[in-house]
N, C-alpha and C positions, 0 to 999 in steps of 0.2 A: 509518558513521553508525549510531547505535544507536536503539532504539525511543523512548527518552526524547526524543531530538532530533526524531524524526518527530512525536511527540505535541506537542511544544512549537511546532513549525512547521506544525501540521496544516492551517491554511488555505492556506499556500503549497504544501504537498505534495499537496493534493487533485488537482490537475491531473496530476501525475506518477502518482498512484495510479490515476486514471481512465484514463490512457494505458496503464498496465500491465494493468488489469482493466476493459476497456471495457463489460462488462455491468453494472458497478456504477453505480447511478444517483446523482444528487446527493442524493436522499433517503437512500440507503444510506449515503453518506459523512457525511451530517449525523447519522445515528444512531450511526455508528462513533465520531465525535468523538475520533479519535486513539487509541482503545483497540485494542490488537493483537488480543485475543481476539474482539472484535466484528467486526473486519475478517476474521479467519479464518472466523467464522460466516457473514458475507455472501458470501465467496468460495465456501464450501461450498454455500450456498443458491443462488447464481446460476449456478455452474458445475457443480454436482453432483459435486464432487470429495470425496475423503475429507479429514477434518480434517488428517491428517498431510501430505497432499499440499499443502493450502493453506498450512500452516506452512512447508513446504519452498519453496514459491513465494515467500512473503514473505522468507524468509532469502536466497534467490537474488537477489531484487530489492534487498534491503539491501546485499548484497555488490556488486552492480552499481553502486549509488550510491556506495559507498566507492571505486570505481575511477575515478569521474568527478571532474573539477575541481569545487571547492565551488560555483562560480557556476552550474554546470549542473545541480546535484542536484535542484532543484525543477522542472526542465523536462524531465525524462527522457521520452524517447519510445521505445517498443518496437514 
């Protein structure tokens, strides 16, 4: 799954994103609105990680989604 797909399915993906990064609030996800760099910034803000680490976390999460059956992608739990 690429970021364009995430962005296009943002409302469906918010649950999976919240499961992955539980410190992100609904307000945070509303601000992000599917924009990858906004998500990076919110992860940095909430978790105190470096920007590069947040980007790596997102890449790892995307890879994990690619390994799941398509029907499970929007309900990922970590």
